[in-house]
Each structure stands twice: as C-alpha cells, then as structure tokens.
C-alpha positions as a printed NumPy array, in Angstrom:
array([[ 33.606, -12.967,  39.473],
       [ 35.756, -12.908,  36.367],
       [ 35.329, -16.905,  35.499],
       [ 33.292, -18.514,  33.259],
       [ 29.782, -17.898,  32.83 ],
       [ 27.036, -19.236,  30.911],
       [ 23.885, -17.11 ,  30.107],
       [ 20.283, -18.809,  28.852],
       [ 18.113, -16.471,  27.556],
       [ 15.61 , -18.96 ,  25.72 ],
       [ 13.452, -20.027,  28.226],
       [ 13.927, -18.513,  31.821],
       [ 16.557, -15.888,  31.955],
       [ 19.516, -17.361,  34.078],
       [ 23.242, -17.132,  34.768],
       [ 25.388, -20.054,  35.723],
       [ 29.134, -19.963,  36.877],
       [ 31.732, -22.297,  35.464],
       [ 30.595, -24.902,  37.356],
       [ 27.042, -24.932,  36.093],
       [ 25.729, -23.545,  39.663],
       [ 22.98 , -20.843,  39.056],
       [ 23.972, -17.454,  40.221],
       [ 21.443, -15.316,  41.791],
       [ 20.365, -12.366,  39.82 ],
       [ 18.454, -10.273,  42.576],
       [ 14.968,  -8.616,  42.019],
       [ 12.833,  -7.513,  39.156],
       [ 15.022,  -4.303,  38.4  ],
       [ 18.011,  -6.456,  38.438],
       [ 16.755,  -8.708,  35.975],
       [ 15.399,  -6.117,  33.749],
       [ 18.621,  -4.466,  33.569],
       [ 20.611,  -7.763,  32.437],
       [ 17.507,  -8.215,  30.062],
       [ 18.049,  -4.837,  28.526],
       [ 22.003,  -5.2  ,  28.235],
       [ 21.647,  -8.618,  26.576],
       [ 19.087,  -7.045,  24.014],
       [ 21.936,  -4.866,  22.985],
       [ 24.971,  -7.187,  23.805],
       [ 28.094,  -5.572,  21.995],
       [ 26.507,  -2.194,  21.806],
       [ 26.498,   0.724,  24.274],
       [ 23.07 ,   1.338,  25.898],
       [ 23.008,   4.712,  26.704],
       [ 22.356,   5.866,  30.765],
       [ 19.502,   8.101,  30.108],
       [ 17.787,   5.374,  27.996],
       [ 18.349,   2.573,  30.818],
       [ 16.86 ,   5.249,  33.567],
       [ 13.972,   5.852,  31.404],
       [ 13.404,   1.946,  30.887],
       [ 13.602,   0.893,  34.555],
       [ 11.888,   3.65 ,  35.882],
       [  9.111,   4.47 ,  32.812],
       [  7.382,   7.638,  33.386],
       [  9.136,  10.016,  35.894],
       [ 12.129,   8.414,  37.2  ],
       [ 13.083,   9.028,  41.117],
       [ 15.744,  11.798,  41.97 ],
       [ 17.942,   8.396,  43.196],
       [ 17.633,   6.82 ,  39.71 ],
       [ 21.091,   7.026,  38.655],
       [ 22.599,   6.072,  41.779],
       [ 20.147,   3.115,  42.093],
       [ 21.397,   2.087,  38.601],
       [ 24.773,   2.06 ,  39.535],
       [ 24.1  ,  -0.126,  42.417],
       [ 22.441,  -2.638,  39.969],
       [ 25.463,  -2.46 ,  37.64 ],
       [ 28.013,  -2.96 ,  40.454],
       [ 25.894,  -6.009,  41.549],
       [ 25.821,  -7.448,  37.849],
       [ 29.73 ,  -6.654,  37.61 ],
       [ 30.138,  -9.097,  40.455],
       [ 29.041, -11.69 ,  38.289],
       [ 30.004, -10.736,  34.879],
       [ 33.209,  -9.095,  35.584],
       [ 34.84 ,  -7.012,  32.864],
       [ 32.181,  -8.114,  30.115],
       [ 30.48 ,  -5.435,  31.454],
       [ 32.064,  -1.76 ,  30.918],
       [ 31.185,   1.97 ,  31.191],
       [ 31.787,   3.82 ,  27.99 ],
       [ 30.657,   6.901,  26.084],
       [ 27.849,   7.715,  28.145],
       [ 26.435,   4.113,  28.776],
       [ 27.145,   0.523,  29.456],
       [ 28.202,  -1.91 ,  26.967],
       [ 27.692,  -5.926,  27.583],
       [ 30.202,  -7.975,  25.706],
       [ 30.002, -11.75 ,  25.431],
       [ 31.095, -14.433,  23.29 ],
       [ 29.054, -17.223,  21.697],
       [ 29.794, -19.924,  24.026],
       [ 28.951, -17.689,  27.028],
       [ 25.222, -16.706,  25.967],
       [ 22.476, -18.547,  23.519],
       [ 21.317, -15.37 ,  22.205],
       [ 24.676, -14.192,  20.867],
       [ 25.212, -17.703,  19.585],
       [ 21.942, -17.54 ,  17.886],
       [ 22.824, -14.02 ,  16.216],
       [ 26.287, -15.085,  14.919],
       [ 24.952, -18.328,  13.358],
       [ 22.411, -16.628,  12.13 ],
       [ 24.667, -13.659,  10.406],
       [ 27.149, -16.451,   9.483],
       [ 24.661, -18.711,   7.672],
       [ 22.974, -15.991,   5.918],
       [ 26.179, -14.553,   4.53 ],
       [ 27.051, -18.103,   3.423],
       [ 23.78 , -18.577,   1.751],
       [ 24.07 , -15.151,  -0.233],
       [ 27.472, -16.368,  -2.005],
       [ 25.735, -19.692,  -2.864],
       [ 27.986, -21.897,  -0.192],
       [ 26.215, -24.998,   0.607],
       [ 27.783, -24.816,   3.732],
       [ 25.123, -22.156,   4.796],
       [ 22.843, -25.041,   5.905],
       [ 25.267, -25.889,   9.114],
       [ 25.002, -22.311,  10.705],
       [ 21.391, -21.67 ,   9.734],
       [ 20.426, -24.97 ,  11.004],
       [ 22.213, -24.168,  14.291],
       [ 20.375, -20.876,  14.518],
       [ 16.81 , -22.36 ,  13.737],
       [ 17.938, -25.411,  16.663],
       [ 18.44 , -22.598,  19.145],
       [ 15.417, -20.676,  18.869],
       [ 12.874, -22.022,  21.441],
       [ 10.363, -19.237,  21.153],
       [ 11.188, -15.611,  21.601],
       [ 14.266, -14.922,  24.104],
       [ 13.48 , -13.003,  27.492],
       [ 10.288, -13.973,  27.366],
       [  9.706, -13.248,  30.924],
       [  9.72 ,  -9.704,  30.278],
       [  6.724, -10.079,  28.417],
       [  6.124,  -7.447,  26.012],
       [  7.809,  -4.348,  27.798],
       [  8.218,  -1.398,  25.481],
       [ 11.938,  -1.398,  26.329],
       [ 12.478,  -4.557,  24.858],
       [  9.713,  -4.652,  22.222],
       [ 12.131,  -2.894,  19.253],
       [ 15.   ,  -5.517,  19.962],
       [ 12.713,  -8.537,  19.992],
       [ 10.949,  -7.523,  16.688],
       [ 13.859,  -7.485,  14.854],
       [ 15.206, -10.912,  16.538],
       [ 11.815, -12.221,  15.497],
       [ 12.403, -10.966,  12.145],
       [ 16.014, -12.553,  12.076],
       [ 14.74 , -15.66 ,  13.477],
       [ 11.966, -15.87 ,  10.469],
       [ 14.398, -14.924,   7.709],
       [ 17.037, -17.273,   8.94 ],
       [ 14.229, -20.137,   8.946],
       [ 12.955, -19.388,   5.4  ],
       [ 16.535, -19.41 ,   4.237],
       [ 17.286, -22.787,   5.852],
       [ 14.051, -24.341,   4.589],
       [ 14.708, -23.527,   1.054],
       [ 18.319, -25.033,   1.314],
       [ 17.146, -28.068,   2.817],
       [ 14.425, -28.29 ,   0.417],
       [ 16.619, -28.158,  -2.44 ],
       [ 18.654, -31.142,  -0.854],
       [ 15.445, -33.184,  -0.501],
       [ 14.784, -33.054,   2.928],
       [ 11.352, -32.623,   2.75 ],
       [ 10.393, -34.2  ,   6.161],
       [ 12.668, -32.202,   8.244],
       [ 11.702, -29.291,   6.77 ],
       [  7.907, -29.92 ,   6.986],
       [  8.69 , -31.009,  10.768],
       [ 10.578, -27.504,  11.375],
       [  7.812, -25.225,   9.892],
       [  4.951, -27.123,  11.077],
       [  4.363, -24.599,  13.862],
       [  5.514, -21.46 ,  12.243],
       [  4.337, -21.045,   8.46 ],
       [  0.319, -21.232,   9.953],
       [  1.292, -18.696,  12.51 ],
       [  2.768, -16.293,   9.917],
       [  0.489, -16.496,   6.908],
       [  1.617, -13.009,   5.486],
       [  5.06 , -14.494,   5.143],
       [  5.124, -15.449,   1.293],
       [  8.585, -16.906,   1.386],
       [  7.693, -19.072,   4.508],
       [  4.344, -20.196,   2.861],
       [  6.201, -21.416,  -0.195],
       [  8.962, -23.394,   1.805],
       [  5.723, -24.91 ,   3.466],
       [  3.915, -25.582,   0.776],
       [  6.806, -27.364,  -1.495],
       [  7.35 , -29.538,   1.576],
       [  3.776, -30.638,   1.821],
       [  3.394, -31.34 ,  -1.967],
       [  6.708, -33.486,  -2.18 ],
       [  5.063, -35.879,   0.651],
       [  1.957, -35.871,  -1.408],
       [ -0.242, -33.325,   0.574],
       [ -0.906, -31.282,  -2.446],
       [ -4.564, -30.512,  -1.122],
       [ -3.125, -29.107,   2.276],
       [ -0.539, -26.89 ,   0.231],
       [ -3.217, -25.723,  -2.009],
       [ -5.232, -24.766,   1.188],
       [ -2.55 , -23.117,   2.784],
       [ -2.283, -20.949,  -0.605],
       [ -5.762, -20.109,   0.026],
       [ -4.989, -18.928,   3.757],
       [ -2.548, -16.972,   2.581],
       [ -4.381, -14.917,  -0.193],
       [ -7.181, -14.508,   2.318],
       [ -4.914, -12.942,   4.799],
       [ -3.24 , -10.792,   2.272],
       [ -6.45 ,  -9.525,   1.249],
       [ -7.683,  -8.646,   4.669],
       [ -4.588,  -7.151,   6.28 ],
       [ -3.679,  -5.405,   3.297],
       [ -5.574,  -5.525,   0.256],
       [ -2.697,  -7.318,  -1.404],
       [ -2.535, -10.694,  -3.393],
       [  0.099, -13.177,  -3.406],
       [  3.127, -12.485,  -5.461],
       [  4.529, -14.333,  -8.475],
       [  6.259, -17.031,  -6.483],
       [  3.471, -18.28 ,  -4.932],
       [  1.282, -17.778,  -7.732],
       [  3.549, -19.609,  -9.905],
       [  3.627, -22.456,  -7.231],
       [  0.115, -22.876,  -6.926],
       [ -0.036, -23.439, -10.658],
       [  2.477, -25.734, -10.676],
       [  0.281, -27.664,  -8.053],
       [ -2.985, -27.232,  -9.86 ],
       [ -1.593, -28.311, -13.487],
       [  1.755, -29.966, -12.944],
       [  3.96 , -30.189, -16.211],
       [  3.317, -33.848, -17.622],
       [  6.652, -34.527, -17.969],
       [  7.372, -33.655, -14.056],
       [  8.943, -36.892, -12.428],
       [  8.996, -35.098,  -8.862],
       [  7.324, -31.956,  -8.058],
       [ 10.512, -30.414,  -6.196],
       [ 12.288, -29.822,  -9.333],
       [  9.959, -27.834, -10.935],
       [  8.619, -25.514,  -8.212],
       [ 10.009, -21.695,  -8.266],
       [ 12.462, -20.472,  -5.669],
       [ 12.658, -17.27 ,  -4.46 ],
       [ 15.9  , -15.801,  -2.417],
       [ 14.502, -12.451,  -1.849],
       [ 14.451, -10.995,   1.893],
       [ 10.957, -11.369,   2.645],
       [  8.386,  -9.171,   3.964],
       [  9.998,  -7.647,   7.136],
       [  7.324,  -5.327,   7.787],
       [  5.186,  -5.733,  10.986],
       [  1.765,  -6.667,  10.988],
       [ -1.041,  -3.547,   9.97 ],
       [ -3.245,  -2.701,  12.813],
       [ -6.607,  -4.231,  11.765],
       [ -8.522,  -1.218,  12.858],
       [ -7.065,   1.095,  10.566],
       [ -9.393,   3.98 ,   9.391],
       [ -9.401,   6.722,   7.106],
       [ -6.175,   7.945,   5.064],
       [ -8.164,   7.09 ,   1.39 ],
       [ -6.779,  10.16 ,  -0.151],
       [ -3.064,   9.758,   0.82 ],
       [ -3.371,   5.83 ,   0.298],
       [ -4.46 ,   6.61 ,  -3.334],
       [ -1.881,   9.295,  -3.696],
       [  0.874,   7.173,  -2.413],
       [  0.062,   3.997,  -4.348],
       [ -0.297,   6.066,  -7.372],
       [  2.922,   7.402,  -6.873],
       [  4.701,   4.233,  -6.826],
       [  2.641,   2.423,  -9.55 ],
       [  3.715,   5.74 , -12.063],
       [  7.251,   5.344, -11.104],
       [  7.077,   1.632, -11.923],
       [  5.32 ,   2.283, -15.321],
       [  8.334,   4.919, -16.373],
       [ 10.838,   2.503, -14.901],
       [ 12.28 ,   4.537, -12.333],
       [ 12.293,   4.633,  -8.747],
       [ 10.18 ,   6.357,  -6.57 ],
       [ 10.888,   7.833,  -2.723],
       [  7.652,   8.427,  -0.778],
       [  8.148,  11.029,   2.384],
       [  5.441,  10.685,   4.834],
       [  5.426,  13.321,   7.605],
       [  3.27 ,  14.521,  10.253],
       [  3.525,  15.243,  14.106],
       [  4.139,  13.007,  17.185],
       [  1.207,  10.359,  17.113],
       [ -0.314,  10.909,  13.707],
       [  0.197,   7.509,  12.459],
       [  2.884,   7.986,  10.108],
       [  4.502,   4.607,  10.807],
       [  1.44 ,   2.54 ,  10.578],
       [  0.611,   4.244,   7.389],
       [  3.79 ,   3.426,   5.804],
       [  3.378,  -0.15 ,   7.012],
       [ -0.359,  -0.25 ,   5.324],
       [  1.12 ,   1.116,   1.85 ],
       [  4.129,  -1.147,   1.833],
       [  1.941,  -4.131,   2.64 ],
       [ -0.075,  -3.039,  -0.451],
       [  3.069,  -2.81 ,  -2.646],
       [  4.675,  -6.117,  -1.663],
       [  3.961,  -7.867,  -4.814],
       [  5.834,  -5.069,  -6.811],
       [  9.022,  -5.857,  -4.992],
       [ 10.367,  -9.62 ,  -5.552],
       [ 13.483,  -8.79 ,  -3.288],
       [ 11.428,  -7.867,  -0.434],
       [ 10.55 ,  -5.601,   1.788],
       [ 13.16 ,  -3.923,   4.549],
       [ 12.374,  -1.928,   7.465],
       [ 14.998,  -0.056,   9.906],
       [ 14.587,   2.364,  12.774],
       [ 16.702,   5.591,  11.941],
       [ 15.949,   8.076,  14.734],
       [ 19.19 ,   9.682,  16.   ],
       [ 21.183,   6.347,  15.886],
       [ 24.434,   6.158,  14.362],
       [ 24.82 ,   5.55 ,  10.652],
       [ 27.286,   2.353,  11.202],
       [ 24.439,   0.878,  13.656],
       [ 21.68 ,   0.789,  10.972],
       [ 23.833,   0.1  ,   8.031],
       [ 24.869,  -2.897,  10.264],
       [ 21.117,  -3.916,  10.725],
       [ 20.355,  -3.651,   7.009],
       [ 23.263,  -5.696,   5.881],
       [ 22.083,  -8.331,   8.447],
       [ 18.403,  -8.016,   7.094],
       [ 19.872,  -8.268,   3.448],
       [ 21.75 , -11.513,   4.749],
       [ 25.034,  -9.514,   3.752],
       [ 28.227,  -9.804,   5.823],
       [ 29.044,  -6.939,   8.237],
       [ 31.97 ,  -4.605,   7.292],
       [ 34.287,  -3.106,   9.713],
       [ 34.266,   0.624,   8.789],
       [ 30.943,   2.754,   7.954],
       [ 32.302,   3.609,   4.671],
       [ 32.737,   0.124,   3.852],
       [ 29.503,  -0.941,   5.143],
       [ 27.804,   1.876,   2.758],
       [ 29.414,   0.729,  -0.131],
       [ 28.237,  -3.079,   0.268],
       [ 24.909,  -1.698,   0.77 ],
       [ 24.608,   0.538,  -2.252],
       [ 26.352,  -2.238,  -4.186],
       [ 23.5  ,  -4.439,  -3.045],
       [ 20.827,  -2.132,  -3.727],
       [ 22.274,  -1.465,  -7.55 ],
       [ 21.433,  -5.471,  -7.934],
       [ 17.989,  -5.695,  -6.429],
       [ 14.389,  -4.334,  -6.328],
       [ 13.25 ,  -4.162,  -2.501],
       [ 11.15 ,  -1.51 ,  -1.301],
       [ 13.094,   0.034,   1.811],
       [ 11.205,   1.412,   4.947],
       [ 13.208,   3.964,   6.773],
       [ 11.374,   4.862,   9.848],
       [ 11.678,   7.962,  12.036],
       [ 14.139,   9.785,   9.865],
       [ 15.483,  13.112,  11.73 ],
       [ 17.923,  14.301,   9.202],
       [ 17.577,  14.34 ,   5.139],
       [ 21.144,  13.785,   4.868],
       [ 20.985,  10.476,   6.601],
       [ 18.079,   9.408,   4.675],
       [ 19.267,  10.064,   1.299],
       [ 22.684,   8.377,   2.147],
       [ 20.586,   5.116,   2.387],
       [ 18.221,   5.408,  -0.569],
       [ 18.562,   3.842,  -3.644],
       [ 21.038,   5.489,  -6.035],
       [ 20.672,   3.193,  -9.062],
       [ 18.53 ,   0.307,  -9.968],
       [ 14.893,   0.091,  -9.47 ],
       [ 14.51 ,  -0.242,  -5.638],
       [ 11.981,   2.166,  -3.944],
       [ 11.967,   4.036,  -0.15 ],
       [  9.114,   4.837,   1.89 ],
       [ 10.363,   7.596,   4.662],
       [  8.266,   8.548,   7.799],
       [  9.383,  11.578,   9.694],
       [  8.099,  14.074,  12.343],
       [ 10.353,  16.622,  10.524],
       [  9.431,  17.896,   7.171],
       [ 13.054,  17.228,   5.642],
       [ 12.63 ,  19.954,   3.471],
       [ 15.959,  19.444,   2.033],
       [ 15.283,  15.742,   1.   ],
       [ 15.462,  16.084,  -2.841],
       [ 13.219,  14.074,  -5.48 ],
       [ 10.41 ,  12.975,  -3.186],
       [  6.543,  12.533,  -3.347],
       [  5.58 ,  14.171,  -0.115],
       [  2.659,  12.932,   1.881],
       [  1.99 ,  14.73 ,   4.668],
       [ -0.582,  13.429,   7.436],
       [ -2.707,  15.281,   9.356],
       [ -4.795,  14.558,  12.6  ],
       [ -7.978,  12.537,  12.073],
       [-11.147,  14.16 ,  11.492],
       [-14.054,  13.842,  13.921],
       [-15.647,  11.288,  11.779],
       [-12.63 ,   9.218,  11.591],
       [-11.623,   9.717,  14.995],
       [-14.843,   8.212,  16.261],
       [-14.74 ,   5.323,  14.173],
       [-11.227,   4.568,  15.202],
       [-12.484,   4.845,  18.745],
       [-15.687,   2.412,  17.95 ],
       [-13.48 ,  -0.462,  16.495],
       [-11.331,  -0.611,  19.474],
       [-13.924,  -0.564,  22.082],
       [-17.159,  -1.435,  20.251],
       [-19.546,   0.434,  18.124],
       [-22.537,  -0.004,  20.299],
       [-20.521,   1.519,  23.094],
       [-19.698,   4.6  ,  21.081],
       [-23.156,   4.924,  19.534],
       [-24.936,   4.824,  22.947],
       [-23.117,   8.401,  23.844],
       [-21.556,   9.829,  20.362],
       [-21.058,  13.515,  21.729],
       [-19.125,  12.013,  24.409],
       [-17.054,   9.859,  21.756],
       [-16.652,  13.489,  20.085],
       [-15.449,  15.059,  23.067],
       [-12.886,  12.306,  23.678],
       [-11.285,  12.718,  20.161],
       [-11.345,  16.366,  20.527],
       [ -9.25 ,  15.975,  23.527],
       [ -6.998,  13.641,  21.792],
       [ -6.407,  16.095,  19.137],
       [ -7.335,  13.358,  16.784],
       [ -4.047,  11.872,  17.021],
       [ -4.477,   8.251,  16.168],
       [ -1.987,   7.303,  18.872],
       [ -3.819,   9.362,  21.578],
       [ -7.288,   7.741,  20.611],
       [ -5.756,   4.277,  20.59 ],
       [ -4.639,   4.97 ,  24.108],
       [ -8.105,   6.377,  25.041],
       [ -9.62 ,   3.259,  23.385],
       [ -7.615,   1.027,  25.335],
       [ -8.318,   2.777,  28.592],
       [-12.311,   2.433,  27.845],
       [-11.417,  -1.327,  26.816],
       [ -9.947,  -2.142,  29.758],
       [-12.249,  -0.472,  32.012],
       [-15.659,  -1.755,  30.834],
       [-17.608,   0.118,  33.489],
       [-15.836,   3.187,  32.839],
       [-18.642,   5.378,  30.615],
       [-17.446,   7.313,  27.697],
       [-18.716,  10.415,  29.122],
       [-16.81 ,   9.746,  32.329],
       [-13.76 ,   9.224,  30.683],
       [-14.248,  12.692,  28.613],
       [-14.925,  14.459,  31.832],
       [-11.585,  12.88 ,  32.964],
       [ -9.309,  13.848,  30.302],
       [-10.731,  17.603,  30.445],
       [-10.066,  17.933,  33.96 ],
       [ -7.093,  15.958,  34.076],
       [ -4.169,  18.326,  35.385],
       [ -1.696,  16.463,  32.931],
       [ -3.2  ,  15.017,  29.595],
       [ -0.02 ,  13.393,  28.704],
       [ -0.221,  11.146,  31.888],
       [ -3.861,  10.489,  31.749],
       [ -3.326,   9.303,  28.136],
       [ -1.406,   5.978,  29.165],
       [ -2.691,   2.311,  28.972],
       [ -0.598,  -0.807,  29.336],
       [  2.565,  -0.358,  27.131],
       [  1.101,   2.648,  25.193],
       [  1.892,   6.248,  26.843],
       [  1.711,   9.275,  24.892],
       [  4.141,  10.837,  26.977],
       [  6.958,   8.399,  25.991],
       [  6.412,   9.131,  22.219],
       [  7.219,  12.82 ,  22.953],
       [ 10.174,  12.076,  25.051],
       [ 11.551,  10.155,  22.026],
       [ 10.786,  12.853,  19.577],
       [ 12.135,  15.431,  22.04 ],
       [ 15.73 ,  13.765,  22.092],
       [ 16.207,  14.157,  18.408],
       [ 15.802,  17.712,  18.532],
       [ 18.614,  20.035,  18.601],
       [ 18.918,  22.254,  21.794],
       [ 18.41 ,  25.438,  20.124],
       [ 14.945,  23.861,  19.291],
       [ 14.058,  22.679,  22.411],
       [ 14.616,  25.83 ,  24.1  ],
       [ 12.714,  27.956,  21.23 ],
       [  9.598,  25.796,  22.05 ],
       [  9.999,  26.01 ,  26.046],
       [  9.905,  29.732,  25.199],
       [  6.793,  29.857,  23.043],
       [  5.097,  27.206,  25.292],
       [  5.071,  29.762,  28.283],
       [  2.949,  32.359,  25.84 ],
       [ -0.755,  32.347,  25.936],
       [ -2.184,  30.657,  22.746],
       [ -3.199,  31.883,  20.118],
       [  0.385,  32.486,  19.115],
       [  0.654,  35.575,  16.629],
       [  3.369,  36.038,  13.915],
       [  5.241,  38.557,  15.436],
       [  5.82 ,  36.274,  18.402],
       [  7.17 ,  33.288,  16.743],
       [  9.057,  35.307,  14.106],
       [ 12.511,  34.167,  15.127],
       [ 13.006,  30.595,  14.575],
       [  9.391,  29.907,  13.222],
       [ 10.737,  28.108,   9.756],
       [ 12.729,  25.719,  12.267],
       [  9.79 ,  25.043,  14.637],
       [  7.336,  24.289,  11.537],
       [ 10.133,  22.297,   9.976],
       [ 10.015,  19.971,  12.98 ],
       [  6.456,  19.94 ,  13.578],
       [  6.226,  21.882,  16.484],
       [  4.029,  24.415,  15.231],
       [  1.476,  24.523,  12.515],
       [  1.776,  27.509,  10.246],
       [ -1.359,  29.937,   9.606],
       [ -3.355,  29.22 ,   6.447],
       [ -3.704,  32.006,   3.894],
       [ -2.263,  35.749,   4.36 ],
       [  0.   ,  36.218,   7.514],
       [ -0.75 ,  39.28 ,   9.389],
       [ -0.551,  40.097,  13.227],
       [ -4.349,  41.127,  13.522],
       [ -5.708,  38.167,  11.538],
       [ -3.45 ,  34.896,  11.479],
       [ -1.833,  32.728,  14.129],
       [  0.492,  30.027,  14.365],
       [ -0.903,  26.786,  16.54 ],
       [  0.91 ,  24.736,  18.958],
       [ -0.327,  21.294,  20.281],
       [ -1.822,  21.504,  24.039],
       [  0.461,  18.04 ,  24.217],
       [  3.401,  19.721,  22.8  ],
       [  3.058,  22.866,  25.059],
       [  2.327,  20.921,  28.165],
       [  5.496,  18.789,  27.613],
       [  7.913,  21.635,  26.547],
       [  6.375,  23.768,  29.532],
       [  7.71 ,  20.926,  31.806],
       [ 10.734,  19.394,  30.338],
       [ 13.919,  20.87 ,  31.265],
       [ 17.649,  20.348,  30.207],
       [ 19.416,  17.475,  31.874],
       [ 22.007,  18.21 ,  34.707],
       [ 25.221,  19.038,  33.161],
       [ 23.98 ,  19.486,  30.029],
       [ 25.473,  22.247,  27.799],
       [ 22.821,  25.285,  28.149],
       [ 20.295,  25.576,  25.335],
       [ 19.982,  29.01 ,  23.847],
       [ 16.64 ,  30.418,  22.185]])
C-alpha cells in the first residue's frame, strides 16, 4: 500500500490507512520491528543490529530470512517509505504521517527559534509539549533495544518543556505553566531548570511556601543522589522568595532566569560503592582547572563492565553547579561523526546543518561562547573525541572509553580497575540486602570473584539473587562456578554481560579481533613471548592486562579476563565479511 498512512506512537502503537481504518501489524516481532525503525526514523538501522534486537542472545540460523519476511510485510503497509540501503533499513516519514516525527520536528524548530530569541518559539514548543502523552512506544516497555532512543526522547521532551515554561512564564502565563508542570517538576527533582520554572509559577500565584518547599525537595535530592548543591539560579530564586526586594511590585519581573541546556545526565545508581580515590582525583582536576581559569578533559578508562559510564555520571552530577550552561551527554561508539553532531546540536537547541563540516563549525562556535560540561560516552577513537572537545572558552569534558586512547593529548587520566572484594561484596549487599549477604559472606565473596569484580557482572548477579529470593548465595556461587558459559549465566531481565561484550567487539578492528581469538585459545597465564606480536594493541583496547614490574619469560605474564577469553573463543567473523588476519 503506497497511499496515506497515520502512525501513532504515543499510547498504543497503531497504523491507520488514508480512510482511518486500522491496519493489522502482525505478531510481537513485527510490532517490535516497526517500533525499532520508528525509534530511528530517517536513519539507517543496520541489519546486524536489527537481528540482535529481535533475537537477543544467539539468533537462529533463519534470523535474516525471517527479518526479510517481516520487512516485506511492513512494506505492504508502508510502501516505499521503508527502503534497504547501506547495509540496513531506513524508514522515512513526514510529520503528518507520524506523531513521533511531528514531535521531534516541532521540538527542534522550537528550540532553534528560542536560541535565536524569536518569540515565535512558543508555538512549536507548545505543539511539542501538547503531543507528549507519556513515553512513546510504551508497549515495548524498557527493552534494551529501545532504551537509548527512548532516553534521548525523554531528555528532548524535558528540555522542550523547560524552554516552553520559561517563555510562557516571561509572557505572564503562569497558570498554564503551572498546569503543564504539575506532574513533571515533582517527578524530576534533579532538573534545576524545571524546578526554577515550577517555583516561579507557584510564587506568581501566591503559593510561595510551596515554591520554597520544592526548593528543599531539590536540595535534598541533589545531596542524596550526587552530593551536589543547587546551582546559582535556584539559590538566587530562593533568596528572592525569602527576602523579595522592597520595591518589587510583582515577583516575576525580578526572578533570575536561565537559558542553559539543563542537566541531561541520567540518574546515578543509588547503590554506587567505592571509587573514593578516583572520585577525589577527578573532582580535584576540575576544581584546579577552574581556579586556573582553564578547561579540563577527564578520560575515564577501563574494561567492559567496569562502570566507567556510571562513574562519569556520578562525577558529572557533583560538578553540575560549576557549569551554568548545563551538562550534555552523547554516545560515541562507532557512530558517524555527523550523527553525533546532529544530536549535540539538537541537545543544545541549535539548528541542524546539511554537512558534517557545517555542523562541526556550528558546534565549536557554540562551545566557544558557553561553559557546559560535555560527557562523551564510549569513545572508540582519539581523533573523534578530540574533534568534539572544547577548543576555546571554559567548557570541560568527561570522556569514557574501553580503549586507553593513548593519542588523546592534554587529558587527566582516571583508569578504573575492577572492584576489590570488599567493595564488590558491599555492592552485592546493597542490591540483595545486607542480611542475606551477611548470612553467608564466603558465598558472596565467591560470587564477586566469579564476576571478576566487574560492577556490571555483580549487578547482574545481584539482580538474579534479588529476583529469586529462594536461591541461596551459596547455590548461585556453585552455579556460576559450574556454568558452561558464565557469560550466558550472567543475565537477568534487561541486563546481560554478553550484550556488553558484543557491543564492544563490534568496535574492534578486525586484526585485533583475530589476535584476541588466537590468544584466547592458549592456556593461561599468557607469557610475554606468546603475546609479543600485537601486545601493545591488545593492552590499548583493554583485552590484555599487562604485567606489573619487570617483564621476563620466567617471571611475568599477561592477564586475560575469563569473560574475554570465552567471548573471543566462541566469536566468529560474520559470513561474507573480509577475512581477519592476526
């Protein structure tokens, strides 16, 4: 069918033809495929990723053929809007055809106009706010395949809501702002910009005590979640409410306003443990740079599952008050630079550019005039990370990577090691409850050792124990020790250790994959002469742990994680791929 269609994503996922008649979408796999394509509407969704998302774990041999069948059925509904290109599928839809596309375009246009100071921004911003009726594609729950896209949409909506509320508040429409923010401000106490708009709307209606009460809610939430305090905008607003100027005729004309991008970092896990030394080093580096009037780039590195991203989020929240232009976060991986720049420009409320060069120029111009904290997640190459870093001005950056990125100059390096046994047991106890761990601490220690001290693996093990209250820690420790595949055993709900290694493996050059496979076949420990060829490259990407002290064939050895060894031994090049040479 090549005629008109209308796709609804807010609420139940549905497709209607030009006459408004519902179009059957088929079974769960077909609906999930459509949801995945909608989450990246306009972009190419690689076939390999679609297969992995539709059949998590180990796809069946018929997966690609089945995917083609599902795509063919969707084409019967969507026509040439769904095309195959560049090794993947792209779904192109116009604003009139899909509410999610309509929301995204209104949000981008509204934020662009707001950045230019155009009062007409209230129109598209208001349209976007009105379209949002809870998270889109909600029927897919919190599937890992959609989590990143849905998180970006949540952040886009909250940014739009903040921008809209400020503009409408300046226009005196405090009642409308109050009605729209009533459900969102209390639900997001860590978003200071949203809190400020909510407090202003309350104060303008004479509800000053409620506004001050919300300030206390924000203050307590910031202290509990990240050890931070409210920034200058909120503290200034509180002072105005507690002791307004004697000449003030209306409070709204005197309250400070902020047009930063807000705090776009996700919530820090409340069960975070350890890393005290690394946290002090990171905070000291930023504060020293701030006192010196310069910028700071912190590079956080470590193996898969070590918690580099969680650590960066923790540090970022603690630094939020030092960056009035907000905190921006973007995933790098092996994504094209143009795609990353588009996300950064959208997050900053800037208009998109047709070329990558134009987008980069606009991004650097914005950075030069602002003071944000930029969080670049999962950097794969030093050159890409360096391209996005502040070149002038007083911005700062947190970069996380499983690679050492030795070619990245002028950075403060904070390498993260797996947790020691005590911290690992403490983390396990916070997840399943200290009483259950204290009852059999030796078993908890065995679990932590089986997880190699990796926070991600420990969280998965804790999630498994928490979901099975009848499973004793000793029994689960035995299961881990006897499991034919520890990678497959360490999986619970949306968390799987194998998926983390699969994501990392895709970013490795073919020659490093081949070298890792070759070494994984050797019996541990690995002697220096066995890994001499390519050892530096494998250490660079975290696949080998170098010896400490002097190196010699008789008294030093390289280390390889059992998880890396298992994954590498059972990973094979995709069919039709260019052969990998060691």
